[in-house]
C-alpha positions in Angstrom: 156.7 66.0 55.0 154.7 63.0 56.7 150.8 63.8 58.8 152.9 62.6 62.5 155.8 65.2 61.7 152.9 68.1 60.8 150.1 67.0 63.8 153.6 67.2 66.6 154.0 70.6 64.5 150.7 71.1 65.2 150.8 70.3 68.9 153.8 72.3 69.9 152.1 74.8 68.3 149.4 75.4 70.6 151.3 73.3 73.3 153.9 77.2 73.0 151.0 79.1 72.5 148.9 77.8 75.6 152.9 78.8 77.6 152.9 82.3 76.3 149.0 82.9 77.4 150.0 81.2 80.7 153.0 83.2 81.2 151.6 86.5 80.7 148.3 85.9 83.1 151.0 84.8 86.3 152.6 88.4 84.2 149.0 90.5 84.5 149.4 89.2 88.7 146.9 85.8 88.2 147.6 83.5 91.2 148.3 79.9 89.1 146.8 76.5 91.2 148.5 74.0 93.5 149.5 70.8 91.2 148.6 68.1 93.8 144.9 70.1 94.1 144.0 69.8 90.5 146.2 66.5 90.3 143.8 65.3 93.1 141.2 65.9 91.3 142.0 64.8 88.3 142.5 62.0 89.8 139.3 61.7 91.5 137.3 62.5 88.8 139.1 59.8 85.9 138.3 57.2 88.9 134.9 58.2 89.1 135.5 58.9 93.0 135.5 63.1 92.7 
C-alpha cells in the first residue's frame, strides 16, 4: 500500500468518526449552526476582515 493511499484511508476514517460523533450529538438534542453564518465568519477570518 502506498503512503498516499494509507493517508487517504486515514483521512476517511477520521471524517467518518467525526460524522458519527456529530450524528450522536444531534440525536442527543444538540442544535447545529447555520452554514451561511459559519461560512461568513470563516471567510472573514481568512480575509482578515473579522
